[in-house]
C-alpha positions as CSV (number, residue, x, y, z in Angstrom):
1,X,5.4,20.5,-22.1
2,X,5.1,17.1,-21.3
3,X,7.7,14.5,-21.2
4,X,8.8,11.3,-20.5
5,X,12.4,10.4,-19.0
6,X,13.5,6.6,-18.6
7,X,16.1,6.4,-16.4
8,X,19.0,3.6,-14.9
9,X,19.8,3.7,-11.4
10,X,22.3,2.5,-9.7
11,X,23.2,1.6,-6.4
12,X,19.5,0.8,-5.3
13,X,19.9,-1.7,-2.3
14,X,16.2,-3.0,-1.7
15,X,12.6,-2.4,-3.0
16,X,12.6,0.3,0.5
17,X,14.9,2.2,-2.2
18,X,12.5,2.6,-5.4
19,X,10.2,4.2,-2.9
20,X,12.4,5.8,-1.3
21,X,12.7,7.8,-4.7
22,X,9.6,7.9,-5.6
23,X,8.2,9.4,-2.7
24,X,11.1,12.6,-3.2
25,X,10.3,13.2,-6.5
26,X,6.3,13.3,-6.1
27,X,7.0,16.7,-3.4
28,X,8.8,18.2,-6.4
29,X,7.0,20.6,-8.4
30,X,6.5,19.6,-12.3
31,X,6.6,16.1,-11.7
32,X,3.2,14.5,-12.2
33,X,3.8,10.9,-12.4
34,X,7.3,8.3,-11.2
35,X,7.4,4.7,-10.7
36,X,10.8,3.2,-10.5
37,X,11.4,-0.6,-10.9
38,X,14.1,-2.3,-8.0
39,X,14.6,-5.4,-9.7
40,X,15.7,-4.0,-13.0
41,X,16.2,-0.9,-11.4
42,X,14.9,1.1,-14.0
43,X,12.0,3.6,-14.3
44,X,10.4,6.8,-15.6
45,X,9.7,10.1,-15.0
46,X,6.4,12.2,-16.7
47,X,7.2,15.6,-16.2
48,X,6.6,19.2,-17.1
49,X,9.6,20.6,-19.1
50,X,8.4,24.1,-18.0
51,X,9.2,23.9,-14.5
52,X,11.7,21.1,-13.8
53,X,14.2,19.2,-16.5
54,X,15.2,16.4,-17.0
55,X,18.9,17.1,-15.7
56,X,17.0,18.6,-12.6
57,X,15.5,15.0,-12.4
58,X,18.8,12.8,-12.5
59,X,20.4,15.5,-10.1
60,X,17.6,14.9,-8.1
61,X,17.9,11.5,-7.7
62,X,21.6,11.9,-7.3
63,X,21.2,13.5,-3.9
64,X,20.2,10.4,-2.1
65,X,22.6,8.8,-3.0
66,X,21.9,6.7,-6.4
67,X,23.3,7.0,-9.8
68,X,20.9,7.7,-12.0
69,X,21.7,7.9,-15.9
70,X,19.5,8.6,-18.9
71,X,20.9,5.9,-21.0
72,X,22.8,2.6,-19.5
73,X,26.6,2.8,-19.1
74,X,27.8,-0.5,-19.0
75,X,31.0,0.5,-17.9
76,X,29.7,2.5,-14.9
77,X,28.3,-1.0,-13.7
78,X,31.1,-3.1,-14.4
79,X,32.8,-0.4,-11.6
80,X,29.6,-0.6,-9.5
81,X,29.5,-4.3,-9.2
82,X,33.5,-4.4,-8.5
83,X,33.1,-2.2,-5.9
84,X,30.6,-3.7,-4.0
85,X,32.5,-6.8,-4.3
86,X,36.0,-5.8,-2.8
87,X,34.1,-3.8,0.2
88,X,31.9,-6.3,0.6
89,X,35.3,-9.2,0.8
90,X,36.6,-6.2,3.0
91,X,33.3,-6.3,5.2
92,X,33.8,-10.1,5.2
93,X,37.8,-9.6,6.5
94,X,37.2,-7.8,9.1
95,X,34.5,-9.8,10.3
96,X,36.8,-12.6,10.4
97,X,39.4,-10.7,12.4
98,X,36.9,-9.4,14.7
99,X,35.8,-12.6,15.4
100,X,38.5,-14.2,18.1
101,X,37.8,-10.6,20.1
102,X,33.9,-10.8,20.1
103,X,33.1,-14.4,20.8
104,X,36.2,-16.7,20.3
105,X,36.0,-17.0,24.0
106,X,32.9,-19.3,23.4
107,X,34.7,-21.8,21.3
108,X,37.7,-22.0,23.3
109,X,40.0,-19.3,21.6
110,X,42.5,-17.8,24.1
111,X,44.2,-14.7,22.6
112,X,47.7,-13.6,23.6
113,X,48.1,-11.7,26.5
114,X,48.9,-8.1,25.1
115,X,45.6,-8.5,22.3
116,X,43.6,-10.1,26.0
117,X,44.7,-6.6,27.4
118,X,43.9,-4.7,24.6
119,X,40.7,-6.6,22.5
120,X,38.3,-4.3,23.3
121,X,39.4,-2.0,21.5
122,X,40.6,-4.3,18.5
123,X,37.1,-4.8,18.7
124,X,36.2,-1.2,18.4
125,X,38.2,-0.9,15.5
126,X,37.1,-3.6,13.2
127,X,33.6,-3.3,14.1
128,X,34.2,1.2,13.1
129,X,35.6,0.1,9.6
130,X,32.4,-2.9,8.9
131,X,30.1,-0.2,10.1
132,X,32.6,2.6,7.3
133,X,32.0,0.0,4.5
134,X,28.5,-0.2,4.9
135,X,27.7,3.5,4.9
136,X,25.3,2.6,2.0
137,X,22.7,1.6,4.9
138,X,22.4,4.7,6.8
139,X,22.1,7.0,3.8
140,X,19.4,4.8,2.4
141,X,18.0,4.2,5.7
142,X,18.4,8.0,7.6
143,X,19.3,10.4,5.8
144,X,17.4,9.4,3.1
145,X,14.2,9.3,5.5
146,X,14.4,12.1,7.2
147,X,14.8,14.0,3.5
148,X,12.1,12.4,1.9
149,X,9.8,12.0,5.6
150,X,9.4,8.3,5.6
151,X,11.1,5.0,6.9
152,X,12.3,2.3,4.6
153,X,14.0,-1.1,5.4
154,X,17.5,-0.1,5.8
155,X,16.0,2.2,8.6
156,X,15.4,-0.6,10.5
157,X,19.3,-2.3,10.6
158,X,20.5,1.5,10.8
159,X,18.9,1.6,13.7
160,X,20.2,-1.3,14.7
161,X,23.3,-0.9,13.8
162,X,23.5,3.0,15.5
163,X,21.9,1.5,18.4
164,X,24.2,-1.2,19.2
165,X,27.4,0.6,17.7
166,X,26.7,4.3,19.8
167,X,26.0,2.2,23.2
168,X,29.0,0.1,23.0
169,X,31.1,2.9,21.9
170,X,30.0,4.7,25.4
171,X,30.6,2.1,27.5
172,X,33.9,1.5,26.1
173,X,34.9,5.0,27.3
174,X,33.6,4.5,30.7
175,X,35.3,0.6,30.8
176,X,32.0,-1.3,31.3
177,X,32.9,-3.9,29.3
178,X,30.5,-7.0,30.0
179,X,28.1,-4.1,27.9
180,X,29.3,-3.9,25.1
181,X,27.9,-4.9,21.7
182,X,29.7,-4.2,18.8
183,X,30.0,-7.7,17.2
184,X,26.0,-7.4,16.9
185,X,26.2,-4.0,14.6
186,X,29.6,-5.7,13.1
187,X,27.6,-8.7,12.5
188,X,24.3,-7.3,11.1
189,X,26.3,-5.4,8.4
190,X,27.9,-8.6,7.5
191,X,25.2,-11.1,6.8
192,X,22.9,-8.2,5.5
193,X,25.4,-7.1,3.6
194,X,26.1,-10.9,2.0
195,X,22.5,-11.3,1.7
196,X,22.8,-8.1,-0.4
197,X,25.2,-9.3,-2.7
198,X,23.1,-13.0,-3.4
199,X,20.4,-11.1,-3.7
200,X,21.5,-8.9,-6.4
201,X,23.4,-11.8,-7.9
202,X,19.8,-14.0,-9.0
203,X,18.6,-10.4,-9.3
204,X,20.9,-9.7,-12.4
205,X,20.2,-13.2,-14.0
206,X,16.7,-12.8,-13.9
207,X,16.9,-10.1,-15.3
208,X,19.7,-10.2,-17.9
209,X,17.8,-12.0,-20.5
210,X,15.3,-9.1,-21.4
211,X,19.1,-6.4,-20.6
212,X,19.7,-8.7,-24.1
213,X,16.4,-7.3,-26.0
214,X,17.6,-4.4,-24.4
215,X,21.0,-4.5,-25.9
216,X,19.9,-6.0,-29.4
217,X,19.6,-2.3,-30.9
218,X,23.2,-1.6,-32.1
219,X,23.9,2.3,-30.1
220,X,26.0,2.9,-33.5
221,X,25.4,2.3,-37.3
222,X,27.2,2.9,-40.7
223,X,25.0,5.2,-43.2
224,X,26.0,6.2,-46.5
225,X,26.0,10.3,-47.4
226,X,27.1,10.7,-50.8
227,X,30.6,9.0,-51.7
228,X,30.9,8.5,-48.2
229,X,30.2,6.3,-45.4
230,X,29.8,7.9,-41.4
231,X,28.8,6.3,-38.5
232,X,25.9,8.1,-36.5
233,X,24.0,7.4,-33.4
234,X,20.6,4.7,-34.7
235,X,18.7,7.1,-32.9
236,X,19.5,9.8,-35.5
237,X,18.5,7.5,-38.5
238,X,15.6,9.0,-40.3
239,X,13.5,7.1,-42.4
240,X,14.6,6.6,-46.1
241,X,18.3,6.9,-44.8
242,X,20.5,4.0,-46.7
243,X,21.9,2.4,-44.3
244,X,25.1,-0.3,-44.9
245,X,25.6,-3.8,-42.7
246,X,29.1,-6.1,-42.4
247,X,28.8,-9.8,-41.6
248,X,28.7,-9.7,-37.4
249,X,26.7,-6.4,-37.2
250,X,23.4,-6.3,-36.0
251,X,20.6,-4.2,-38.4
252,X,19.6,-0.6,-36.5
253,X,16.1,-0.1,-37.7
254,X,13.1,-1.6,-39.5
255,X,14.9,-1.4,-43.7
256,X,14.2,-3.2,-46.9
257,X,17.1,-4.5,-48.6
258,X,17.9,-2.8,-51.6
259,X,21.3,-4.0,-52.5
260,X,23.7,-7.3,-51.3
261,X,22.2,-10.0,-49.5
262,X,23.2,-11.9,-46.3
263,X,22.0,-14.3,-43.7
264,X,20.3,-12.5,-40.9
265,X,20.0,-14.5,-37.2
266,X,15.8,-13.1,-36.4
267,X,15.8,-15.2,-33.3
268,X,14.6,-13.4,-30.9
269,X,11.2,-12.4,-32.8
270,X,10.4,-15.9,-34.6
271,X,12.3,-17.7,-31.5
272,X,13.7,-20.3,-34.4
273,X,17.6,-20.0,-34.8
274,X,18.3,-21.0,-37.9
275,X,19.0,-18.1,-39.8
276,X,16.8,-16.4,-42.5
277,X,18.7,-15.3,-46.2
278,X,17.5,-11.5,-47.2
279,X,18.0,-10.8,-50.4
280,X,16.7,-7.4,-52.3
281,X,13.0,-6.2,-51.4
282,X,13.2,-8.3,-48.1
283,X,12.3,-6.5,-45.3
284,X,14.5,-6.9,-41.9
285,X,13.1,-5.7,-38.4
286,X,16.1,-4.1,-36.3
287,X,17.9,-6.4,-34.1
288,X,18.3,-9.1,-36.7
289,X,22.3,-9.9,-36.6
290,X,23.8,-10.2,-40.1
291,X,25.3,-13.4,-39.7
292,X,27.5,-13.6,-43.2
293,X,26.9,-11.0,-46.3
294,X,27.0,-7.5,-47.1
295,X,24.2,-5.3,-47.7
296,X,22.7,-2.3,-47.9
297,X,19.4,-1.3,-46.7
298,X,17.1,1.5,-46.7
299,X,16.0,1.9,-43.3
300,X,11.8,2.4,-43.4
301,X,11.5,4.5,-40.0
302,X,13.0,6.3,-37.7
303,X,16.3,5.6,-35.3
304,X,13.4,5.7,-32.4
305,X,10.1,4.0,-34.1
306,X,11.6,0.6,-35.1
307,X,9.7,-3.0,-34.1
308,X,12.6,-3.9,-31.6
309,X,11.7,0.1,-29.9
310,X,8.2,-0.5,-29.1
311,X,8.9,-4.2,-28.0
312,X,11.5,-2.6,-25.5
313,X,9.4,-0.1,-24.3
314,X,7.1,-2.1,-24.0
315,X,9.1,-3.9,-21.4
316,X,10.2,-1.4,-20.0
317,X,6.4,-0.3,-19.1
318,X,5.1,-3.5,-18.3
319,X,8.0,-3.2,-15.8
320,X,6.3,-0.4,-13.6
321,X,2.8,-1.2,-14.2
322,X,1.9,-3.5,-10.0
323,X,-0.1,-6.3,-9.9
324,X,-3.2,-5.2,-6.9
325,X,-1.5,-8.1,-4.7
326,X,1.5,-5.9,-5.0
327,X,-0.2,-3.0,-3.8
328,X,-1.3,-4.9,-1.1
329,X,1.8,-5.6,0.1
330,X,4.0,-2.0,-0.5
331,X,0.6,-0.4,2.1
332,X,1.6,-2.9,3.9
333,X,5.2,-2.4,3.7
334,X,4.6,1.4,4.6
335,X,2.2,0.7,7.7
336,X,4.8,-2.4,8.9
337,X,8.3,-0.8,9.6
338,X,6.6,2.2,11.8
339,X,4.4,-1.0,14.2
340,X,8.1,-2.7,13.8
341,X,9.9,-0.2,15.7
342,X,6.9,0.4,18.4
343,X,7.3,-3.4,18.8
344,X,11.2,-3.5,19.4
345,X,10.6,-0.4,22.2
346,X,8.0,-1.7,23.7
347,X,9.6,-5.1,24.0
348,X,12.9,-3.6,25.7
349,X,11.0,-1.7,27.4
350,X,9.1,-5.4,28.9
351,X,12.2,-7.4,29.4
352,X,14.0,-4.3,31.3
353,X,11.6,-4.0,33.8
354,X,11.1,-8.1,34.4
355,X,14.3,-7.5,35.4
356,X,16.2,-9.5,32.6
357,X,18.8,-6.6,32.6
358,X,19.9,-3.9,29.9
359,X,21.6,-6.0,27.9
360,X,19.1,-8.9,27.0
361,X,16.5,-6.0,26.6
362,X,19.2,-4.6,24.3
363,X,19.5,-7.1,21.9
364,X,16.1,-8.2,22.2
365,X,15.4,-4.4,20.6
366,X,17.8,-4.8,18.2
367,X,16.5,-8.9,17.2
368,X,12.9,-7.4,16.6
369,X,14.5,-4.8,14.2
370,X,16.7,-6.6,12.5
371,X,14.5,-9.6,12.1
372,X,11.2,-8.2,10.9
373,X,13.0,-6.2,8.2
374,X,10.0,-6.3,4.8
375,X,12.9,-7.5,2.3
376,X,11.5,-10.7,1.4
377,X,7.5,-8.9,1.4
378,X,9.0,-6.3,-0.8
379,X,10.5,-9.0,-3.5
380,X,7.6,-11.4,-3.7
381,X,6.1,-9.7,-6.6
382,X,8.7,-8.6,-8.4
383,X,11.0,-10.6,-8.7
384,X,8.6,-13.4,-9.5
385,X,7.6,-10.9,-12.9
386,X,11.0,-10.2,-14.1
387,X,11.8,-13.9,-13.9
388,X,8.4,-14.5,-16.0
389,X,9.0,-11.8,-18.5
390,X,12.6,-13.3,-19.6
391,X,11.1,-16.4,-19.5
392,X,8.1,-15.3,-21.7
393,X,10.3,-13.1,-23.3
394,X,13.1,-16.4,-24.1
395,X,9.7,-18.3,-25.6
396,X,9.0,-14.5,-27.6
397,X,5.9,-13.5,-26.3
398,X,5.3,-10.4,-25.0
399,X,3.3,-9.3,-22.2
400,X,2.5,-5.7,-22.4
401,X,-0.2,-5.8,-19.5
402,X,1.2,-8.0,-16.1
403,X,-2.7,-7.2,-14.4
404,X,-4.3,-10.9,-16.9
405,X,-1.7,-12.8,-13.7
406,X,-4.6,-11.1,-11.0
407,X,-7.3,-12.4,-13.8
408,X,-6.1,-15.5,-15.7
409,X,-7.1,-17.9,-12.7
410,X,-10.7,-16.1,-13.4
411,X,-11.0,-16.3,-17.3
412,X,-14.0,-19.0,-17.7
413,X,-14.4,-17.6,-21.4
414,X,-12.5,-17.3,-24.7
415,X,-13.4,-15.6,-27.6
416,X,-11.3,-16.3,-31.3
417,X,-11.5,-14.2,-34.5
418,X,-11.6,-16.7,-37.4
419,X,-9.7,-14.5,-40.3
420,X,-5.8,-14.6,-39.5
421,X,-6.6,-16.1,-36.0
422,X,-8.1,-19.5,-36.1
423,X,-7.7,-19.5,-39.7
424,X,-3.7,-19.0,-41.5
425,X,-3.6,-14.6,-42.2
426,X,-2.1,-14.7,-45.4
427,X,-5.4,-15.5,-47.4
428,X,-5.1,-16.1,-51.5
429,X,-7.5,-15.4,-54.9
430,X,-9.1,-18.5,-55.3
431,X,-11.9,-17.9,-57.9
432,X,-13.0,-15.0,-60.1
433,X,-15.9,-14.4,-61.9
434,X,-17.5,-11.1,-63.4
435,X,-20.0,-10.1,-66.7
436,X,-16.8,-7.6,-67.1
437,X,-13.4,-8.6,-68.2
438,X,-11.6,-9.8,-65.5
439,X,-8.3,-8.1,-65.7
440,X,-11.0,-5.1,-65.7
441,X,-13.0,-6.5,-62.5
442,X,-9.6,-6.9,-60.9
443,X,-8.8,-3.2,-61.4
444,X,-11.3,-1.9,-60.4
445,X,-11.7,-3.7,-56.7
446,X,-8.1,-3.7,-56.4
447,X,-8.3,0.1,-56.5
448,X,-11.0,0.7,-54.3
449,X,-9.9,-1.8,-51.6
450,X,-6.0,-0.6,-51.7
451,X,-6.5,2.0,-48.9
452,X,-8.2,-1.1,-46.7
453,X,-5.8,-3.1,-44.4
454,X,-8.1,-6.4,-44.3
455,X,-6.6,-10.1,-44.5
456,X,-9.2,-9.9,-47.8
457,X,-8.3,-6.7,-49.1
458,X,-4.5,-7.5,-48.7
459,X,-5.3,-10.7,-51.0
460,X,-7.2,-9.0,-53.6
461,X,-4.3,-6.3,-54.2
462,X,-1.9,-9.0,-54.3
463,X,-3.1,-11.3,-56.6
464,X,-3.4,-7.5,-59.2
465,X,0.4,-7.6,-58.4
466,X,1.0,-10.8,-59.7
467,X,-1.0,-9.6,-63.2
468,X,0.8,-6.7,-62.8
469,X,-2.1,-4.3,-63.6
470,X,-2.3,-0.6,-62.9
471,X,-4.5,0.3,-60.7
472,X,-7.1,3.2,-61.3
473,X,-6.6,6.5,-58.6
474,X,-9.8,5.9,-56.5
475,X,-11.2,9.2,-54.9
476,X,-14.0,9.8,-52.2
477,X,-12.4,6.0,-49.9
478,X,-14.7,5.4,-47.1
479,X,-13.9,1.9,-45.7
480,X,-17.6,0.5,-43.6
481,X,-15.7,-1.9,-40.9
482,X,-16.9,-5.6,-41.4
483,X,-18.9,-4.8,-44.0
484,X,-16.9,-3.3,-47.0
485,X,-15.5,-0.7,-48.6
486,X,-16.9,2.5,-51.4
487,X,-14.9,5.0,-53.3
488,X,-14.9,6.9,-57.0
489,X,-13.1,5.7,-59.8
490,X,-14.0,8.4,-62.7
491,X,-17.5,9.9,-62.1
492,X,-18.5,6.2,-61.2
493,X,-19.3,5.2,-57.7
494,X,-17.7,1.3,-56.9
495,X,-19.0,-1.2,-53.8
496,X,-17.0,-4.4,-52.7
497,X,-18.0,-6.2,-49.4
498,X,-19.9,-8.9,-48.5
499,X,-23.8,-9.9,-49.2
500,X,-24.5,-7.9,-46.3
501,X,-23.4,-4.6,-47.0
502,X,-25.1,-5.3,-51.1
503,X,-28.3,-5.7,-49.5
504,X,-27.9,-2.8,-47.5
505,X,-26.8,-0.4,-50.3
506,X,-29.8,-1.8,-51.9
507,X,-28.1,-3.2,-55.1
508,X,-29.3,-5.6,-57.6
509,X,-27.7,-9.1,-58.2
510,X,-27.3,-10.0,-61.6
511,X,-28.6,-13.6,-62.3
512,X,-26.0,-15.3,-63.8
513,X,-23.6,-14.0,-60.4
514,X,-26.9,-15.5,-58.4
515,X,-26.1,-18.8,-60.5
516,X,-22.5,-19.3,-59.9
517,X,-22.6,-18.0,-56.4
518,X,-25.1,-20.7,-55.7
519,X,-22.6,-23.7,-55.2
520,X,-20.1,-21.9,-53.3
521,X,-21.3,-20.5,-50.0
522,X,-21.5,-24.4,-48.9
523,X,-18.3,-24.4,-49.0
524,X,-14.5,-22.9,-47.1
525,X,-14.2,-20.1,-48.6
526,X,-14.9,-16.2,-48.5
527,X,-16.6,-14.1,-51.2
528,X,-16.5,-10.7,-52.1
529,X,-18.6,-9.1,-54.3
530,X,-17.7,-6.0,-56.5
531,X,-20.9,-3.5,-57.7
532,X,-21.5,0.0,-59.2
533,X,-24.8,1.3,-58.3
534,X,-26.9,-0.4,-60.3
535,X,-25.0,-3.8,-59.8
536,X,-23.4,-6.8,-59.2
537,X,-20.1,-7.3,-61.6
538,X,-18.7,-10.3,-60.2
539,X,-17.5,-11.9,-57.1
540,X,-13.8,-13.1,-56.2
541,X,-13.7,-16.2,-54.0
542,X,-10.7,-15.9,-51.4
543,X,-9.6,-19.3,-49.2
544,X,-7.5,-19.4,-46.5
545,X,-6.6,-22.5,-44.4
546,X,-7.2,-24.1,-40.8
547,X,-4.0,-23.2,-39.1
548,X,-2.3,-25.7,-37.5
549,X,-2.7,-26.6,-34.2
550,X,-6.0,-24.9,-33.9
551,X,-7.5,-28.0,-33.4
552,X,-5.4,-28.3,-30.2
553,X,-5.6,-24.9,-28.8
554,X,-10.0,-25.2,-28.7
555,X,-9.6,-28.6,-27.4
556,X,-7.2,-27.1,-24.6
557,X,-10.4,-25.0,-23.2
558,X,-13.0,-27.6,-23.5
559,X,-10.8,-29.6,-21.5
560,X,-10.4,-26.7,-19.0
561,X,-13.8,-26.1,-18.1
562,X,-14.0,-22.9,-20.5
563,X,-16.3,-21.7,-23.0
564,X,-15.3,-21.5,-26.7
565,X,-16.3,-18.7,-28.7
566,X,-16.0,-17.8,-32.2
567,X,-17.1,-14.7,-33.5
568,X,-16.7,-13.5,-37.3
569,X,-17.9,-11.2,-40.0
570,X,-17.9,-14.3,-41.9
571,X,-20.8,-15.5,-44.4
572,X,-22.8,-18.2,-42.3
573,X,-21.8,-21.1,-44.5
574,X,-17.8,-20.4,-44.2
575,X,-18.5,-20.1,-40.0
576,X,-19.9,-23.2,-40.0
577,X,-17.5,-25.5,-41.9
578,X,-14.0,-23.7,-39.5
579,X,-16.6,-23.7,-36.3
580,X,-17.3,-28.2,-37.3
581,X,-13.6,-28.7,-38.0
582,X,-12.6,-27.4,-35.6
583,X,-14.9,-28.2,-32.4
584,X,-17.0,-25.3,-31.8
585,X,-20.3,-25.4,-31.2
586,X,-21.0,-21.6,-30.5
587,X,-20.2,-19.3,-32.5
588,X,-21.0,-16.1,-34.4
589,X,-21.4,-15.2,-37.6
590,X,-21.9,-11.8,-40.2
591,X,-20.9,-9.8,-37.1
592,X,-19.8,-6.4,-37.1
593,X,-17.2,-5.6,-35.3
594,X,-19.1,-2.8,-33.1
595,X,-21.0,-5.7,-32.4
596,X,-18.4,-8.1,-31.2
597,X,-17.8,-5.2,-28.8
598,X,-21.3,-5.5,-27.7
599,X,-21.2,-9.0,-27.3
600,X,-18.6,-9.3,-24.7
601,X,-20.0,-6.6,-22.9
602,X,-23.5,-8.7,-22.9
603,X,-21.2,-11.9,-21.1
604,X,-18.9,-9.1,-19.2
605,X,-22.0,-8.1,-17.7
606,X,-23.7,-11.5,-16.8
607,X,-20.6,-12.4,-14.8
608,X,-18.2,-14.0,-17.3
609,X,-14.4,-13.2,-17.3
610,X,-13.4,-12.9,-21.2
611,X,-10.2,-13.7,-22.8
612,X,-10.2,-12.3,-27.0
613,X,-7.7,-13.8,-29.2
614,X,-7.7,-11.4,-32.4
615,X,-5.3,-9.6,-34.7
616,X,-7.5,-7.7,-37.1
617,X,-8.2,-4.0,-36.8
618,X,-12.1,-5.2,-37.2
619,X,-11.4,-7.4,-34.0
620,X,-9.9,-4.2,-32.1
621,X,-13.3,-2.6,-29.9
622,X,-13.8,-6.5,-28.9
623,X,-10.0,-6.9,-27.8
624,X,-10.1,-3.4,-25.9
625,X,-13.0,-4.1,-23.6
626,X,-12.2,-7.9,-22.9
627,X,-10.6,-8.7,-19.7
628,X,-7.3,-10.2,-21.5
629,X,-6.3,-9.4,-24.9
630,X,-4.8,-11.8,-26.7
631,X,-3.3,-11.4,-30.9
632,X,0.3,-11.2,-32.8
633,X,3.2,-9.8,-34.4
634,X,1.4,-10.2,-37.9
635,X,-1.9,-8.2,-36.3
636,X,-2.8,-5.2,-37.5
637,X,-1.2,-1.2,-35.6
638,X,-4.6,-1.2,-33.3
639,X,-5.0,-4.6,-32.6
640,X,-1.1,-4.5,-31.5
641,X,-1.6,-1.9,-29.1
642,X,-4.3,-2.5,-27.3
643,X,-3.7,-6.4,-26.9
644,X,-2.4,-7.2,-23.6
645,X,-0.2,-10.4,-24.9
646,X,1.2,-10.8,-27.8
647,X,2.8,-13.8,-30.1
648,X,6.1,-12.1,-31.5
649,X,6.5,-16.0,-33.4
650,X,2.3,-16.1,-34.8
651,X,2.4,-19.5,-33.2
652,X,-1.1,-19.9,-32.2
653,X,-0.3,-23.4,-29.7
654,X,1.7,-20.5,-27.7
655,X,-2.1,-19.5,-26.3
656,X,-1.7,-23.0,-24.2
657,X,1.8,-22.0,-23.4
658,X,0.4,-18.4,-22.2
659,X,-2.5,-20.1,-20.0
660,X,0.0,-22.6,-18.4
661,X,3.2,-19.9,-17.7
662,X,0.6,-17.4,-16.2
663,X,-1.2,-20.2,-14.2
664,X,2.6,-21.0,-12.9
665,X,3.9,-17.4,-11.8
666,X,0.5,-16.8,-10.5
667,X,0.9,-19.4,-7.4
668,X,4.6,-18.5,-7.5
669,X,3.4,-15.0,-6.3
670,X,1.1,-16.3,-4.0
671,X,3.1,-18.7,-2.2
672,X,6.4,-15.5,-2.5
673,X,3.9,-13.7,0.0
674,X,2.4,-16.6,2.3
675,X,6.2,-17.4,2.7
676,X,7.3,-13.4,3.5
677,X,3.8,-13.2,5.5
678,X,4.9,-16.4,7.4
679,X,8.6,-15.6,8.1
680,X,7.7,-12.3,9.6
681,X,4.8,-13.6,11.3
682,X,6.5,-16.4,12.9
683,X,9.8,-14.7,14.0
684,X,8.6,-11.8,14.8
685,X,7.2,-12.8,18.0
686,X,10.6,-15.0,18.7
687,X,12.6,-12.4,18.4
688,X,10.7,-10.5,21.4
689,X,11.3,-13.3,23.4
690,X,7.6,-15.3,23.8
691,X,8.9,-18.5,24.2
692,X,12.0,-17.3,26.1
693,X,10.4,-18.5,29.4
694,X,9.0,-21.7,28.1
695,X,11.3,-23.2,25.9
696,X,14.7,-20.8,26.8
697,X,14.8,-19.4,23.1
698,X,16.5,-16.6,22.1
699,X,17.1,-14.9,18.9
700,X,20.1,-13.3,18.9
701,X,21.3,-10.4,16.3
702,X,23.5,-11.8,14.6
703,X,21.0,-14.8,13.6
704,X,18.0,-12.6,13.0
705,X,20.6,-10.4,10.0
706,X,21.1,-14.3,9.0
707,X,17.5,-15.1,9.1
708,X,16.1,-11.9,7.6
709,X,18.1,-12.6,4.4
710,X,18.2,-15.8,4.0
711,X,14.2,-15.0,3.5
712,X,14.9,-12.6,0.4
713,X,17.2,-15.9,-1.4
714,X,14.2,-18.1,-0.6
715,X,11.8,-15.5,-2.4
716,X,14.2,-15.2,-4.9
717,X,15.4,-19.1,-5.6
718,X,11.6,-19.6,-5.8
719,X,10.9,-17.1,-8.0
720,X,13.7,-18.6,-10.4
721,X,11.3,-21.6,-10.8
722,X,9.6,-20.4,-13.2
723,X,12.8,-20.2,-15.9
724,X,12.3,-24.5,-15.3
725,X,9.3,-24.7,-15.7
726,X,8.0,-27.0,-18.9
């Protein structure tokens, strides 16, 4: 059976670590797909459980020196961070103690006679301690490289450190003290460790907001079993379970209040900090906090299928997807490391044969290895995306497909659905006309519409609920997307839908109905007819309002030079009314779902890059075919699943924010990549000694390690500006 395992991996120090794990597991039988994200230290593995189980997968990852866990272990994470801080403190301390013996003479430090005579052995002792503390670099760069048969960024550091340390040890034994390089090995480890610490600190800040969303789901919940209250794992909750929630506790799953009430904080979805009063019959989403009150609630989904679960899974999947530009960077890195090792060796040979001596040539060799480490290149895209996702999450915007970043600058056509997108999704019945009794008319039309998920059908059902009418049992229900529905009540077949649907089924329009309808279609109204197999029995008028800020959104796209199109299944008069009010010059009415999709494909065939914005089941085919699809939290399930971007707070004005932020993010990603490439393109020639003969410029190995660390931090800080973008 095919399964998908989500894992948290502790101990990854750079992007190469994630590639090492991926390459190692890909070779194992039963592993079908793997994706590890270094930035958030998470990933997933798709595997065949008949060939390999989850515990074997965890064991394989741990064999590489990492700590993989199925669930986030906050205590373990704190212990790991504490250990790293202690190791860093000791590394810096030993590096400071090493300085007087290795480099003190450069700044006039005079050692006591005893220390001066033994300073080379003291260099060896302090360097050995520092190198031992940096064991993780060798685990990743040497041991893991041999296991996975791939080179990584830590390989360059490891080769540089081991080369300088081993050679220095040999020269120490032979008492050739002028050829010692202990400080080189020590300060490479020190500066790189400091860089890794700062990098981790900033990276954790970038992902902390995302982690806070993952932590919204409580691990435990109190359910009622008979007369007892039992604490259980949230994931074990079943639909229908009664749950008790006290003040200060989180809602574990999507629920409906059955007893009591309270004030709930739903800001993680709505973006509104003000608590919302919840009483009997109200629904509450998982992750909401009960600020005050006592509630008994009934689960309306299982413990693993809440709306919050879908958000968490979406964010995890989003992190696992890579941009085209990131794939290019990964390919460059794969060839870059072996190329650098060749360049470093050739530089050593050149300078040694040029008569510069072993020490000078050896330092050139190590400097090239260290300064070339492509950490900044590996971080440039994933860190920017993590920061952006954190910012979007703060704005109640869910990015499901980061590939939109590649496309956003190319969008030249924006298509809007009308109902529920440009207009509010809460429609209401304003008028009813029938040639039979109004009560009977409503019972029939609501009975055959009860299986439809269209906003118009919902409005009709709501009207019947207000009248507390009892519905008939409708059978042989058929839905004709964009047109109407058919069902049988007793022995009679009924039709409900638009005028086009009536004409397709050759329904005769009653004269009284025709008279009443003539003055309505010039107004901002939707008309739904009801008919039996002989003639129309009447109609309902369903009204809606234009969304607040909809016109502002349309004006934004027009100002930025994009073609704006409205597509709707509604009648011509209604569409014209909406289009004119919003300033939309191009619109299509009475369009079926497949025709919407056809229109998008037609535009794409002309070279257009299309963004579709819609929320209904009728929009799903078009959303799927568009280059970028945007929908709302209130959308139907199929539209929600199809969309690339979801507005969790349902504010249409945030579409402007999405476009502006994604364009800004696109610029930041390109800036990061440009910096990473320029850094290597500039410093590698300098490290090779290109300007030594003409200008006397050379890069010492420890300065190379400092420069490499600063390049990574620069990329991270540049990405952080996304959080401050207004």
